[in-house]
MIZAKOL-995811 format. One record per residue (C-alpha): x, y, z. Coordinates in Angstrom, 1 decimal. Example, Ala and Ser with C-alpha at 12.3 -4.5 7.8 and 13.67 -1.06 7.14 Angstrom:
<atoms>
     px     py     pz
   12.3   -4.5    7.8
   13.7   -1.1    7.1
</atoms>
This chain:
<atoms>
     px     py     pz
  -76.4  245.4  -11.1
  -80.1  244.6  -10.6
  -82.3  246.8  -12.7
  -85.6  248.1  -11.4
  -88.5  246.4  -13.1
  -90.4  248.4  -15.8
  -94.1  248.3  -15.9
  -96.6  249.0  -18.7
  -98.2  252.0  -17.0
  -94.7  253.7  -16.8
  -94.7  253.7  -20.6
  -98.2  255.0  -20.9
  -99.7  251.6  -21.8
 -103.1  250.9  -20.5
 -103.5  247.1  -20.3
 -106.7  247.3  -18.3
 -108.4  248.7  -21.5
 -108.1  245.1  -22.8
 -107.3  246.6  -26.3
 -105.2  244.6  -28.7
 -103.1  247.7  -29.5
 -102.2  248.1  -25.8
 -101.3  244.4  -25.5
  -99.1  244.7  -28.5
  -97.4  247.8  -27.3
  -96.5  246.0  -24.0
  -95.3  243.0  -26.1
  -93.1  245.3  -28.2
  -91.8  247.0  -25.0
  -91.1  243.5  -23.5
  -89.1  242.5  -26.6
  -87.0  245.7  -26.3
  -86.5  245.4  -22.5
  -85.7  241.7  -22.8
  -82.3  242.4  -24.2
  -79.3  243.1  -21.9
  -79.5  246.8  -22.6
  -79.9  249.8  -20.4
  -83.5  250.5  -19.4
  -83.4  254.1  -20.5
  -82.2  253.1  -23.9
  -84.9  250.5  -24.3
  -87.4  253.1  -23.1
  -86.2  255.6  -25.6
  -86.3  253.1  -28.4
  -89.9  252.2  -27.4
  -90.7  255.9  -27.5
  -89.4  256.1  -31.1
  -91.6  253.2  -32.2
  -94.7  254.9  -30.7
  -93.7  258.2  -32.4
  -93.5  256.4  -35.7
  -96.8  254.6  -35.1
  -95.0  251.2  -35.3
  -97.2  249.6  -32.6
  -99.0  246.9  -34.5
  -97.6  243.7  -36.1
  -98.9  245.1  -39.5
  -97.1  248.4  -39.1
  -93.9  246.6  -38.1
  -94.1  244.3  -41.1
  -94.9  247.2  -43.4
  -92.1  249.3  -42.2
  -89.5  246.6  -43.1
  -86.0  245.9  -41.7
  -84.2  249.1  -42.8
  -86.9  251.3  -41.2
  -86.9  249.3  -38.0
  -83.1  249.6  -37.8
  -83.3  253.3  -38.3
  -86.0  253.7  -35.5
  -83.9  251.5  -33.2
  -80.8  253.6  -33.9
  -82.7  256.8  -33.2
  -83.5  255.4  -29.8
  -79.7  254.6  -29.4
  -80.6  250.9  -29.4
  -77.5  250.3  -31.5
  -75.8  247.2  -30.1
  -78.8  245.0  -31.0
  -80.4  247.0  -33.8
  -79.9  244.4  -36.6
  -80.9  241.4  -34.5
  -83.8  243.2  -32.9
  -85.2  244.5  -36.3
  -85.0  240.9  -37.5
  -86.7  239.5  -34.4
  -89.5  242.1  -34.5
  -90.3  241.1  -38.1
  -90.1  237.4  -37.3
  -92.3  237.7  -34.2
  -94.9  240.0  -35.9
  -95.1  237.6  -38.9
  -95.5  234.5  -36.7
  -98.1  236.2  -34.4
 -100.2  237.2  -37.4
  -99.9  233.8  -39.1
 -100.4  231.6  -36.1
 -102.8  233.6  -33.9
 -103.8  236.8  -35.7
 -103.6  238.8  -32.4
 -102.2  238.6  -28.9
 -105.8  238.6  -27.7
 -106.3  235.4  -29.6
 -103.0  233.9  -28.4
 -104.2  234.6  -24.8
 -107.6  233.1  -25.5
 -106.1  229.9  -26.8
 -103.9  229.5  -23.7
 -105.6  227.7  -20.8
 -103.1  228.9  -18.2
 -100.2  231.3  -17.6
  -97.8  228.4  -18.1
  -99.3  227.6  -21.4
  -99.2  231.3  -22.4
  -95.6  231.4  -21.3
  -94.6  228.4  -23.5
  -96.6  229.7  -26.5
  -94.7  233.0  -26.2
  -91.3  231.2  -25.9
  -92.2  229.2  -29.0
  -91.6  232.4  -31.0
  -88.1  232.6  -32.4
  -86.0  234.9  -30.3
  -88.3  235.1  -27.3
  -86.8  233.6  -24.2
  -87.6  233.5  -20.5
  -86.6  237.1  -19.8
  -88.9  238.7  -22.4
  -91.7  236.3  -21.4
  -91.2  237.2  -17.7
  -91.4  240.9  -18.5
  -94.5  240.5  -20.6
  -96.3  238.2  -18.1
  -95.5  240.5  -15.2
  -98.2  243.0  -16.3
 -100.4  240.6  -18.4
 -100.9  238.0  -15.7
 -103.6  239.9  -13.6
 -105.6  240.6  -16.8
 -105.1  237.1  -18.1
 -106.2  235.6  -14.8
 -109.3  237.7  -14.7
 -110.4  236.7  -18.1
 -109.7  233.0  -17.5
 -111.7  232.5  -14.3
 -113.9  229.5  -14.6
</atoms>
C-alpha cells in the first residue's frame, strides 16, 4: 500500500525559517518515517520527541539509549525501538563530530546529489530516509546554493 507522503509543515516544522533546530527536527522526523512503519506511529513518536525536547543532536546524546527507547515506546514505535535509539545516537554523534550542524553539512555540499551522498554516509541512513529529508529541504537548499 502506497503511503501518502509526509511533509515538514504537517509536523509543525518551519524549514523556511532556516533555523538549525527546524532542520534537525525534519531530519529526526525523516529518520523516524524512513522505517517501514505506519505513518501515524512515526508521527506519534516524533510528537513524543518534541514533547521531551529531544530535538537537537545534543539533547539526543544527553538523553542516552534507555531514555530514547522509552520515548519511542511511548509513541508506540516498538518494533524498531532498540535499533532506532541506537541509530539516533550514532547519527547525532557523527553529525556533531563531522559537521557540527545540518546547516554546515548543507553548506559543504555543492549539489543535492552531494548532500544526498553525505547523508547516506551516515550509518543507518539509506535512500528512503534521504528521499524524505530532501523532499522538503531541496527548495531551501537550491535557493541558498544559487550561483
